[in-house]
N, CA, C and O atoms as a GROMACS GRO file, in nm:
protein
  536
    1MET      N    1  -1.749   6.469  11.670
    1MET     CA    2  -1.857   6.597  11.664
    1MET      C    3  -1.945   6.623  11.805
    1MET      O    4  -2.010   6.549  11.880
    2PRO      N    5  -1.913   6.768  11.803
    2PRO     CA    6  -1.982   6.767  11.998
    2PRO      C    7  -2.118   6.741  11.967
    2PRO      O    8  -2.171   6.756  11.857
    3ARG      N    9  -2.184   6.690  12.101
    3ARG     CA   10  -2.285   6.655  12.141
    3ARG      C   11  -2.392   6.792  12.093
    3ARG      O   12  -2.342   6.904  12.086
    4ARG      N   13  -2.504   6.778  12.069
    4ARG     CA   14  -2.620   6.936  12.072
    4ARG      C   15  -2.682   6.903  12.174
    4ARG      O   16  -2.683   6.783  12.202
    5THR      N   17  -2.745   6.991  12.253
    5THR     CA   18  -2.829   6.989  12.373
    5THR      C   19  -2.919   7.034  12.298
    5THR      O   20  -2.903   7.125  12.216
    6SER      N   21  -3.038   6.963  12.325
    6SER     CA   22  -3.198   7.028  12.260
    6SER      C   23  -3.240   7.108  12.368
    6SER      O   24  -3.226   7.086  12.488
    7SER      N   25  -3.312   7.237  12.295
    7SER     CA   26  -3.394   7.309  12.366
    7SER      C   27  -3.461   7.294  12.503
    7SER      O   28  -3.471   7.367  12.602
    8ALA      N   29  -3.498   7.189  12.477
    8ALA     CA   30  -3.615   7.139  12.575
    8ALA      C   31  -3.493   7.130  12.743
    8ALA      O   32  -3.492   7.176  12.858
    9ALA      N   33  -3.400   7.035  12.649
    9ALA     CA   34  -3.320   7.040  12.778
    9ALA      C   35  -3.269   7.150  12.852
    9ALA      O   36  -3.274   7.146  12.975
   10LYS      N   37  -3.210   7.268  12.779
   10LYS     CA   38  -3.153   7.366  12.786
   10LYS      C   39  -3.257   7.467  12.883
   10LYS      O   40  -3.211   7.562  12.946
   11LYS      N   41  -3.363   7.440  12.884
   11LYS     CA   42  -3.507   7.532  12.967
   11LYS      C   43  -3.505   7.399  13.059
   11LYS      O   44  -3.505   7.431  13.178
   12ASN      N   45  -3.504   7.287  13.043
   12ASN     CA   46  -3.550   7.219  13.189
   12ASN      C   47  -3.412   7.264  13.286
   12ASN      O   48  -3.430   7.285  13.406
   13ARG      N   49  -3.269   7.278  13.220
   13ARG     CA   50  -3.160   7.300  13.308
   13ARG      C   51  -3.154   7.368  13.470
   13ARG      O   52  -3.076   7.344  13.563
   14HIS      N   53  -3.270   7.463  13.461
   14HIS     CA   54  -3.222   7.549  13.548
   14HIS      C   55  -3.316   7.497  13.686
   14HIS      O   56  -3.314   7.566  13.789
   15LEU      N   57  -3.402   7.364  13.678
   15LEU     CA   58  -3.488   7.294  13.758
   15LEU      C   59  -3.389   7.204  13.807
   15LEU      O   60  -3.432   7.135  13.900
   16GLN      N   61  -3.267   7.181  13.776
   16GLN     CA   62  -3.162   7.079  13.770
   16GLN      C   63  -3.140   7.108  13.984
   16GLN      O   64  -3.166   7.223  14.019
   17ARG      N   65  -3.112   7.041  14.062
   17ARG     CA   66  -3.031   7.042  14.174
   17ARG      C   67  -2.891   7.093  14.188
   17ARG      O   68  -2.801   7.010  14.177
   18SER      N   69  -2.863   7.208  14.210
   18SER     CA   70  -2.733   7.235  14.208
   18SER      C   71  -2.688   7.294  14.391
   18SER      O   72  -2.739   7.277  14.501
   19SER      N   73  -2.595   7.348  14.349
   19SER     CA   74  -2.562   7.441  14.497
   19SER      C   75  -2.627   7.569  14.522
   19SER      O   76  -2.679   7.611  14.625
   20SER      N   77  -2.610   7.629  14.389
   20SER     CA   78  -2.669   7.764  14.422
   20SER      C   79  -2.747   7.764  14.278
   20SER      O   80  -2.710   7.706  14.176
   21PRO      N   81  -2.877   7.853  14.300
   21PRO     CA   82  -2.980   7.858  14.167
   21PRO      C   83  -2.926   7.914  14.062
   21PRO      O   84  -2.830   7.991  14.061
   22PRO      N   85  -3.004   7.867  13.947
   22PRO     CA   86  -2.952   7.916  13.808
   22PRO      C   87  -2.980   8.084  13.821
   22PRO      O   88  -3.070   8.115  13.899
   23VAL      N   89  -2.925   8.172  13.764
   23VAL     CA   90  -2.968   8.295  13.723
   23VAL      C   91  -3.023   8.301  13.602
   23VAL      O   92  -2.947   8.242  13.525
   24LEU      N   93  -3.109   8.339  13.550
   24LEU     CA   94  -3.179   8.334  13.455
   24LEU      C   95  -3.194   8.548  13.396
   24LEU      O   96  -3.254   8.631  13.464
   25THR      N   97  -3.140   8.571  13.297
   25THR     CA   98  -3.193   8.737  13.268
   25THR      C   99  -3.330   8.752  13.288
   25THR      O  100  -3.406   8.659  13.312
   26VAL      N  101  -3.368   8.892  13.278
   26VAL     CA  102  -3.518   8.950  13.325
   26VAL      C  103  -3.565   8.902  13.136
   26VAL      O  104  -3.682   8.932  13.113
   27GLU      N  105  -3.518   8.860  13.058
   27GLU     CA  106  -3.573   8.860  12.909
   27GLU      C  107  -3.615   8.713  12.947
   27GLU      O  108  -3.731   8.673  12.951
   28GLU      N  109  -3.465   8.616  12.983
   28GLU     CA  110  -3.519   8.465  12.990
   28GLU      C  111  -3.600   8.445  13.100
   28GLU      O  112  -3.664   8.340  13.101
   29GLY      N  113  -3.611   8.523  13.195
   29GLY     CA  114  -3.717   8.477  13.280
   29GLY      C  115  -3.878   8.502  13.230
   29GLY      O  116  -3.963   8.418  13.259
   30ARG      N  117  -3.902   8.588  13.175
   30ARG     CA  118  -4.019   8.590  13.096
   30ARG      C  119  -4.076   8.503  13.001
   30ARG      O  120  -4.194   8.474  12.986
   31GLN      N  121  -3.980   8.466  12.942
   31GLN     CA  122  -3.990   8.344  12.848
   31GLN      C  123  -4.036   8.237  12.947
   31GLN      O  124  -4.144   8.179  12.963
   32GLN      N  125  -3.953   8.234  12.990
   32GLN     CA  126  -3.997   8.094  13.056
   32GLN      C  127  -4.074   8.094  13.201
   32GLN      O  128  -4.062   8.004  13.285
   33LEU      N  129  -4.145   8.197  13.213
   33LEU     CA  130  -4.235   8.198  13.308
   33LEU      C  131  -4.313   8.106  13.307
   33LEU      O  132  -4.293   8.034  13.405
   34HIS      N  133  -4.395   8.072  13.245
   34HIS     CA  134  -4.517   7.948  13.194
   34HIS      C  135  -4.500   7.843  13.221
   34HIS      O  136  -4.570   7.768  13.289
   35THR      N  137  -4.370   7.816  13.152
   35THR     CA  138  -4.234   7.680  13.177
   35THR      C  139  -4.277   7.683  13.329
   35THR      O  140  -4.386   7.636  13.363
   36ILE      N  141  -4.182   7.745  13.430
   36ILE     CA  142  -4.161   7.754  13.534
   36ILE      C  143  -4.249   7.739  13.603
   36ILE      O  144  -4.212   7.673  13.700
   37ALA      N  145  -4.381   7.771  13.610
   37ALA     CA  146  -4.455   7.807  13.674
   37ALA      C  147  -4.570   7.643  13.669
   37ALA      O  148  -4.630   7.576  13.753
   38ARG      N  149  -4.552   7.638  13.537
   38ARG     CA  150  -4.655   7.478  13.515
   38ARG      C  151  -4.559   7.333  13.612
   38ARG      O  152  -4.608   7.251  13.691
   39GLN      N  153  -4.436   7.345  13.574
   39GLN     CA  154  -4.322   7.249  13.651
   39GLN      C  155  -4.329   7.270  13.783
   39GLN      O  156  -4.352   7.172  13.854
   40PHE      N  157  -4.312   7.406  13.846
   40PHE     CA  158  -4.322   7.402  14.005
   40PHE      C  159  -4.518   7.340  14.021
   40PHE      O  160  -4.563   7.252  14.094
   41GLY      N  161  -4.570   7.403  13.949
   41GLY     CA  162  -4.697   7.379  14.041
   41GLY      C  163  -4.765   7.213  13.999
   41GLY      O  164  -4.878   7.175  14.025
   42GLU      N  165  -4.657   7.134  13.926
   42GLU     CA  166  -4.660   7.002  13.888
   42GLU      C  167  -4.585   6.942  14.060
   42GLU      O  168  -4.621   6.845  14.127
   43LEU      N  169  -4.523   6.999  14.078
   43LEU     CA  170  -4.440   6.926  14.225
   43LEU      C  171  -4.544   6.905  14.327
   43LEU      O  172  -4.637   6.983  14.349
   44GLU      N  173  -4.517   6.766  14.405
   44GLU     CA  174  -4.656   6.760  14.509
   44GLU      C  175  -4.540   6.748  14.641
   44GLU      O  176  -4.571   6.776  14.757
   45GLU      N  177  -4.401   6.701  14.602
   45GLU     CA  178  -4.332   6.703  14.721
   45GLU      C  179  -4.248   6.788  14.734
   45GLU      O  180  -4.182   6.803  14.631
   46ALA      N  181  -4.208   6.882  14.856
   46ALA     CA  182  -4.103   6.965  14.895
   46ALA      C  183  -3.983   6.902  14.865
   46ALA      O  184  -3.971   6.779  14.865
   47SER      N  185  -3.896   6.978  14.841
   47SER     CA  186  -3.715   6.923  14.859
   47SER      C  187  -3.688   6.951  14.945
   47SER      O  188  -3.751   7.046  14.991
   48GLU      N  189  -3.581   6.894  15.025
   48GLU     CA  190  -3.523   6.914  15.138
   48GLU      C  191  -3.471   7.032  15.188
   48GLU      O  192  -3.459   7.054  15.308
   49ASN      N  193  -3.437   7.120  15.089
   49ASN     CA  194  -3.378   7.266  15.100
   49ASN      C  195  -3.486   7.368  15.028
   49ASN      O  196  -3.541   7.342  14.921
   50LEU      N  197  -3.505   7.479  15.100
   50LEU     CA  198  -3.580   7.578  15.048
   50LEU      C  199  -3.503   7.582  14.905
   50LEU      O  200  -3.576   7.535  14.816
   51THR      N  201  -3.388   7.620  14.863
   51THR     CA  202  -3.332   7.686  14.776
   51THR      C  203  -3.305   7.548  14.676
   51THR      O  204  -3.225   7.580  14.588
   52ASP      N  205  -3.330   7.463  14.669
   52ASP     CA  206  -3.327   7.345  14.602
   52ASP      C  207  -3.322   7.352  14.490
   52ASP      O  208  -3.228   7.314  14.420
   53ARG      N  209  -3.475   7.429  14.435
   53ARG     CA  210  -3.522   7.436  14.331
   53ARG      C  211  -3.533   7.582  14.268
   53ARG      O  212  -3.593   7.584  14.161
   54ALA      N  213  -3.480   7.723  14.321
   54ALA     CA  214  -3.521   7.798  14.313
   54ALA      C  215  -3.425   7.874  14.190
   54ALA      O  216  -3.304   7.853  14.181
   55VAL      N  217  -3.489   7.951  14.113
   55VAL     CA  218  -3.457   8.017  14.014
   55VAL      C  219  -3.448   8.174  14.040
   55VAL      O  220  -3.543   8.248  14.063
   56GLU      N  221  -3.323   8.206  14.033
   56GLU     CA  222  -3.324   8.363  14.037
   56GLU      C  223  -3.339   8.416  13.931
   56GLU      O  224  -3.292   8.354  13.836
   57VAL      N  225  -3.403   8.539  13.904
   57VAL     CA  226  -3.412   8.646  13.785
   57VAL      C  227  -3.348   8.787  13.816
   57VAL      O  228  -3.351   8.841  13.927
   58GLY      N  229  -3.288   8.842  13.697
   58GLY     CA  230  -3.235   8.960  13.731
   58GLY      C  231  -3.195   9.029  13.615
   58GLY      O  232  -3.187   8.958  13.514
   59PRO      N  233  -3.165   9.156  13.600
   59PRO     CA  234  -3.069   9.218  13.487
   59PRO      C  235  -2.959   9.153  13.537
   59PRO      O  236  -2.927   9.123  13.652
   60HIS      N  237  -2.877   9.127  13.368
   60HIS     CA  238  -2.760   9.071  13.322
   60HIS      C  239  -2.716   8.968  13.446
   60HIS      O  240  -2.600   8.938  13.476
   61ARG      N  241  -2.783   8.942  13.480
   61ARG     CA  242  -2.753   8.769  13.542
   61ARG      C  243  -2.739   8.834  13.697
   61ARG      O  244  -2.663   8.761  13.760
   62ARG      N  245  -2.774   8.920  13.762
   62ARG     CA  246  -2.718   8.945  13.899
   62ARG      C  247  -2.821   8.939  13.989
   62ARG      O  248  -2.810   8.996  14.098
   63GLY      N  249  -2.959   8.853  13.946
   63GLY     CA  250  -3.062   8.827  14.052
   63GLY      C  251  -3.136   8.897  14.049
   63GLY      O  252  -3.143   8.977  13.955
   64GLY      N  253  -3.259   8.897  14.193
   64GLY     CA  254  -3.280   9.052  14.209
   64GLY      C  255  -3.427   8.967  14.260
   64GLY      O  256  -3.467   8.998  14.373
   65LEU      N  257  -3.485   8.892  14.203
   65LEU     CA  258  -3.606   8.800  14.224
   65LEU      C  259  -3.604   8.623  14.226
   65LEU      O  260  -3.572   8.556  14.128
   66VAL      N  261  -3.641   8.572  14.344
   66VAL     CA  262  -3.647   8.434  14.318
   66VAL      C  263  -3.737   8.367  14.332
   66VAL      O  264  -3.813   8.376  14.428
   67LEU      N  265  -3.748   8.269  14.222
   67LEU     CA  266  -3.911   8.238  14.184
   67LEU      C  267  -3.856   8.067  14.272
   67LEU      O  268  -3.754   7.999  14.271
   68LEU      N  269  -3.977   8.058  14.333
   68LEU     CA  270  -3.945   7.906  14.416
   68LEU      C  271  -4.097   7.831  14.383
   68LEU      O  272  -4.195   7.893  14.343
   69PRO      N  273  -4.095   7.712  14.403
   69PRO     CA  274  -4.207   7.621  14.450
   69PRO      C  275  -4.283   7.680  14.563
   69PRO      O  276  -4.254   7.716  14.677
   70LYS      N  277  -4.386   7.676  14.494
   70LYS     CA  278  -4.506   7.683  14.641
   70LYS      C  279  -4.491   7.597  14.748
   70LYS      O  280  -4.499   7.634  14.865
   71VAL      N  281  -4.458   7.428  14.696
   71VAL     CA  282  -4.452   7.349  14.792
   71VAL      C  283  -4.353   7.377  14.876
   71VAL      O  284  -4.370   7.380  14.998
   72ASP      N  285  -4.217   7.404  14.808
   72ASP     CA  286  -4.093   7.421  14.910
   72ASP      C  287  -4.126   7.575  15.024
   72ASP      O  288  -4.113   7.567  15.147
   73VAL      N  289  -4.156   7.669  14.972
   73VAL     CA  290  -4.201   7.774  15.080
   73VAL      C  291  -4.313   7.720  15.172
   73VAL      O  292  -4.295   7.741  15.292
   74GLU      N  293  -4.427   7.654  15.136
   74GLU     CA  294  -4.503   7.596  15.221
   74GLU      C  295  -4.431   7.498  15.308
   74GLU      O  296  -4.528   7.460  15.375
   75GLU      N  297  -4.360   7.450  15.340
   75GLU     CA  298  -4.269   7.316  15.357
   75GLU      C  299  -4.196   7.427  15.471
   75GLU      O  300  -4.197   7.427  15.594
   76ALA      N  301  -4.144   7.504  15.388
   76ALA     CA  302  -4.008   7.570  15.472
   76ALA      C  303  -4.119   7.660  15.599
   76ALA      O  304  -4.083   7.646  15.716
   77GLU      N  305  -4.206   7.720  15.580
   77GLU     CA  306  -4.296   7.804  15.607
   77GLU      C  307  -4.355   7.724  15.764
   77GLU      O  308  -4.353   7.783  15.872
   78ARG      N  309  -4.395   7.607  15.750
   78ARG     CA  310  -4.402   7.442  15.823
   78ARG      C  311  -4.282   7.416  15.922
   78ARG      O  312  -4.289   7.384  16.041
   79ARG      N  313  -4.178   7.437  15.850
   79ARG     CA  314  -4.060   7.374  15.936
   79ARG      C  315  -3.998   7.503  16.086
   79ARG      O  316  -3.955   7.480  16.198
   80ARG      N  317  -4.030   7.670  15.989
   80ARG     CA  318  -4.005   7.743  16.075
   80ARG      C  319  -4.064   7.744  16.175
   80ARG      O  320  -4.001   7.739  16.280
   81VAL      N  321  -4.230   7.753  16.174
   81VAL     CA  322  -4.324   7.743  16.299
   81VAL      C  323  -4.253   7.604  16.372
   81VAL      O  324  -4.209   7.636  16.482
   82GLU      N  325  -4.239   7.512  16.353
   82GLU     CA  326  -4.213   7.393  16.419
   82GLU      C  327  -4.114   7.439  16.509
   82GLU      O  328  -4.138   7.446  16.630
   83LEU      N  329  -3.987   7.476  16.455
   83LEU     CA  330  -3.867   7.536  16.490
   83LEU      C  331  -3.896   7.633  16.614
   83LEU      O  332  -3.869   7.594  16.727
   84GLU      N  333  -3.945   7.746  16.595
   84GLU     CA  334  -4.007   7.843  16.685
   84GLU      C  335  -4.075   7.814  16.786
   84GLU      O  336  -4.067   7.881  16.889
   85ARG      N  337  -4.163   7.700  16.773
   85ARG     CA  338  -4.219   7.622  16.901
   85ARG      C  339  -4.155   7.553  16.947
   85ARG      O  340  -4.212   7.531  17.053
   86GLU      N  341  -4.025   7.469  16.944
   86GLU     CA  342  -3.959   7.415  16.964
   86GLU      C  343  -3.874   7.535  17.051
   86GLU      O  344  -3.872   7.545  17.174
   87ARG      N  345  -3.824   7.597  16.981
   87ARG     CA  346  -3.700   7.704  17.116
   87ARG      C  347  -3.816   7.749  17.168
   87ARG      O  348  -3.792   7.725  17.286
   88GLU      N  349  -3.928   7.800  17.167
   88GLU     CA  350  -4.017   7.859  17.282
   88GLU      C  351  -4.034   7.757  17.429
   88GLU      O  352  -4.034   7.793  17.547
   89GLU      N  353  -4.045   7.627  17.374
   89GLU     CA  354  -4.023   7.509  17.460
   89GLU      C  355  -3.883   7.495  17.517
   89GLU      O  356  -3.862   7.464  17.634
   90LEU      N  357  -3.771   7.524  17.414
   90LEU     CA  358  -3.628   7.492  17.542
   90LEU      C  359  -3.633   7.610  17.597
   90LEU      O  360  -3.620   7.573  17.714
   91LEU      N  361  -3.644   7.742  17.604
   91LEU     CA  362  -3.642   7.803  17.645
   91LEU      C  363  -3.737   7.834  17.752
   91LEU      O  364  -3.702   7.940  17.804
   92ASP      N  365  -3.859   7.780  17.815
   92ASP     CA  366  -3.944   7.777  17.897
   92ASP      C  367  -3.856   7.680  17.996
   92ASP      O  368  -3.846   7.705  18.116
   93ASP      N  369  -3.779   7.543  17.924
   93ASP     CA  370  -3.714   7.443  18.004
   93ASP      C  371  -3.594   7.504  18.102
   93ASP      O  372  -3.561   7.469  18.216
   94LEU      N  373  -3.538   7.610  18.013
   94LEU     CA  374  -3.408   7.659  18.002
   94LEU      C  375  -3.462   7.774  18.178
   94LEU      O  376  -3.390   7.798  18.275
   95GLU      N  377  -3.588   7.811  18.158
   95GLU     CA  378  -3.617   7.900  18.259
   95GLU      C  379  -3.651   7.820  18.416
   95GLU      O  380  -3.627   7.863  18.529
   96VAL      N  381  -3.702   7.716  18.384
   96VAL     CA  382  -3.771   7.625  18.487
   96VAL      C  383  -3.673   7.578  18.527
   96VAL      O  384  -3.660   7.579  18.649
   97PHE      N  385  -3.564   7.520  18.445
   97PHE     CA  386  -3.394   7.477  18.519
   97PHE      C  387  -3.358   7.575  18.613
   97PHE      O  388  -3.347   7.556  18.734
   98GLY      N  389  -3.337   7.704  18.540
   98GLY     CA  390  -3.247   7.828  18.595
   98GLY      C  391  -3.311   7.833  18.752
   98GLY      O  392  -3.256   7.830  18.861
   99ILE      N  393  -3.442   7.841  18.716
   99ILE     CA  394  -3.529   7.892  18.872
   99ILE      C  395  -3.510   7.733  18.986
   99ILE      O  396  -3.548   7.716  19.102
  100SER      N  397  -3.450   7.658  18.908
  100SER     CA  398  -3.474   7.478  19.040
  100SER      C  399  -3.324   7.496  19.056
  100SER      O  400  -3.293   7.458  19.169
  101LEU      N  401  -3.231   7.535  18.995
  101LEU     CA  402  -3.095   7.576  19.047
  101LEU      C  403  -3.099   7.714  19.116
  101LEU      O  404  -3.015   7.715  19.206
  102LEU      N  405  -3.159   7.817  19.107
  102LEU     CA  406  -3.131   7.890  19.173
  102LEU      C  407  -3.207   7.855  19.324
  102LEU      O  408  -3.152   7.894  19.427
  103ALA      N  409  -3.311   7.793  19.328
  103ALA     CA  410  -3.378   7.745  19.445
  103ALA      C  411  -3.284   7.659  19.521
  103ALA      O  412  -3.253   7.695  19.634
  104GLU      N  413  -3.239   7.559  19.478
  104GLU     CA  414  -3.144   7.475  19.509
  104GLU      C  415  -3.002   7.536  19.574
  104GLU      O  416  -2.975   7.510  19.691
  105GLU      N  417  -2.927   7.605  19.505
  105GLU     CA  418  -2.858   7.738  19.529
  105GLU      C  419  -2.875   7.807  19.708
  105GLU      O  420  -2.792   7.839  19.792
  106ARG      N  421  -3.056   7.807  19.705
  106ARG     CA  422  -3.050   7.910  19.807
  106ARG      C  423  -3.112   7.795  19.934
  106ARG      O  424  -3.148   7.847  20.040
  107LEU      N  425  -3.121   7.685  19.925
  107LEU     CA  426  -3.175   7.619  20.014
  107LEU      C  427  -3.022   7.555  20.058
  107LEU      O  428  -3.019   7.544  20.180
  108SER      N  429  -2.917   7.516  20.004
  108SER     CA  430  -2.783   7.464  20.029
  108SER      C  431  -2.738   7.485  20.123
  108SER      O  432  -2.650   7.412  20.167
  109SER      N  433  -2.785   7.596  20.192
  109SER     CA  434  -2.704   7.695  20.321
  109SER      C  435  -2.857   7.750  20.389
  109SER      O  436  -2.951   7.801  20.328
  110PRO      N  437  -2.843   7.719  20.545
  110PRO     CA  438  -2.943   7.806  20.630
  110PRO      C  439  -2.950   7.998  20.539
  110PRO      O  440  -2.862   8.039  20.463
  111THR      N  441  -3.068   8.073  20.579
  111THR     CA  442  -3.045   8.147  20.582
  111THR      C  443  -3.096   8.252  20.706
  111THR      O  444  -3.214   8.236  20.736
  112PRO      N  445  -3.028   8.352  20.780
  112PRO     CA  446  -3.101   8.410  20.870
  112PRO      C  447  -3.227   8.447  20.844
  112PRO      O  448  -3.257   8.468  20.727
  113VAL      N  449  -3.334   8.464  20.956
  113VAL     CA  450  -3.476   8.484  20.937
  113VAL      C  451  -3.476   8.594  20.847
  113VAL      O  452  -3.544   8.592  20.744
  114GLU      N  453  -3.387   8.714  20.889
  114GLU     CA  454  -3.416   8.848  20.908
  114GLU      C  455  -3.352   8.904  20.706
  114GLU      O  456  -3.343   9.016  20.654
  115GLN      N  457  -3.322   8.762  20.650
  115GLN     CA  458  -3.241   8.777  20.523
  115GLN      C  459  -3.300   8.716  20.403
  115GLN      O  460  -3.262   8.718  20.286
  116LEU      N  461  -3.433   8.644  20.476
  116LEU     CA  462  -3.495   8.574  20.419
  116LEU      C  463  -3.606   8.676  20.281
  116LEU      O  464  -3.660   8.783  20.312
  117LEU      N  465  -3.615   8.634  20.186
  117LEU     CA  466  -3.667   8.700  20.083
  117LEU      C  467  -3.814   8.668  20.058
  117LEU      O  468  -3.840   8.551  20.088
  118THR      N  469  -3.910   8.733  20.016
  118THR     CA  470  -4.025   8.640  19.963
  118THR      C  471  -4.020   8.581  19.786
  118THR      O  472  -3.942   8.612  19.696
  119ILE      N  473  -4.086   8.528  19.785
  119ILE     CA  474  -4.087   8.477  19.622
  119ILE      C  475  -4.066   8.597  19.536
  119ILE      O  476  -3.973   8.596  19.455
  120GLU      N  477  -4.158   8.716  19.547
  120GLU     CA  478  -4.148   8.832  19.449
  120GLU      C  479  -4.010   8.943  19.462
  120GLU      O  480  -3.969   9.030  19.386
  121GLU      N  481  -3.970   8.901  19.574
  121GLU     CA  482  -3.843   8.998  19.598
  121GLU      C  483  -3.726   8.918  19.501
  121GLU      O  484  -3.645   8.972  19.426
  122LEU      N  485  -3.746   8.746  19.531
  122LEU     CA  486  -3.672   8.669  19.508
  122LEU      C  487  -3.682   8.703  19.316
  122LEU      O  488  -3.597   8.757  19.246
  123ALA      N  489  -3.785   8.660  19.286
  123ALA     CA  490  -3.794   8.669  19.153
  123ALA      C  491  -3.757   8.812  19.066
  123ALA      O  492  -3.714   8.814  18.951
  124ARG      N  493  -3.784   8.922  19.147
  124ARG     CA  494  -3.732   9.033  19.056
  124ARG      C  495  -3.579   9.063  19.055
  124ARG      O  496  -3.526   9.123  18.962
  125GLU      N  497  -3.496   9.008  19.185
  125GLU     CA  498  -3.372   9.024  19.214
  125GLU      C  499  -3.283   8.924  19.100
  125GLU      O  500  -3.166   8.944  19.069
  126HIS      N  501  -3.360   8.823  19.053
  126HIS     CA  502  -3.273   8.745  18.927
  126HIS      C  503  -3.365   8.768  18.808
  126HIS      O  504  -3.377   8.668  18.738
  127GLY      N  505  -3.446   8.896  18.760
  127GLY     CA  506  -3.472   8.885  18.633
  127GLY      C  507  -3.622   8.819  18.612
  127GLY      O  508  -3.662   8.803  18.497
  128PHE      N  509  -3.684   8.790  18.698
  128PHE     CA  510  -3.805   8.664  18.647
  128PHE      C  511  -3.944   8.770  18.702
  128PHE      O  512  -4.049   8.734  18.756
  129GLU      N  513  -3.904   8.903  18.668
  129GLU     CA  514  -3.998   9.011  18.752
  129GLU      C  515  -4.166   8.990  18.641
  129GLU      O  516  -4.264   9.054  18.678
  130ASP      N  517  -4.174   8.908  18.526
  130ASP     CA  518  -4.260   8.900  18.453
  130ASP      C  519  -4.342   8.751  18.483
  130ASP      O  520  -4.436   8.722  18.409
  131LEU      N  521  -4.304   8.658  18.595
  131LEU     CA  522  -4.365   8.517  18.659
  131LEU      C  523  -4.415   8.582  18.759
  131LEU      O  524  -4.490   8.501  18.813
  132VAL      N  525  -4.417   8.741  18.850
  132VAL     CA  526  -4.457   8.741  18.957
  132VAL      C  527  -4.578   8.811  18.930
  132VAL      O  528  -4.552   8.915  18.870
  133ALA      N  529  -4.720   8.794  18.953
  133ALA     CA  530  -4.863   8.856  18.924
  133ALA      C  531  -4.820   8.996  19.062
  133ALA      O  532  -4.759   8.999  19.169
  134GLU      N  533  -4.890   9.086  18.983
  134GLU     CA  534  -4.861   9.248  19.058
  134GLU      C  535  -4.982   9.245  19.150
  134GLU      O  536  -5.005   9.340  19.226
   0.00000   0.00000   0.00000
């Protein structure tokens, strides 16, 4: 005799971790919204990935709306801000490194006095106009 699954187990199936979020019909989403909201509200720690606990809702199970726990969204936003800060720091470091390489190249051979450039001219020539104060 096949084992029967309880209705509570069926309702909670959508919160289990899977490779893709479960997709509910609009009616299923409407019926389960309070349960999903309560369960998401009880979560204290964010999941590793934003979509680990996502629930999709849409007509004919085609999606259109994604429900996510607030703790997961807040953590994803915190990570995004941190990555953007790190990206900006890396771009700044890369710019300094490029300027250092440019200076090293220029200093590696003597330049006749008539070919010397001001720092402003050098910056403009190599696309660093934003570093030169007008």
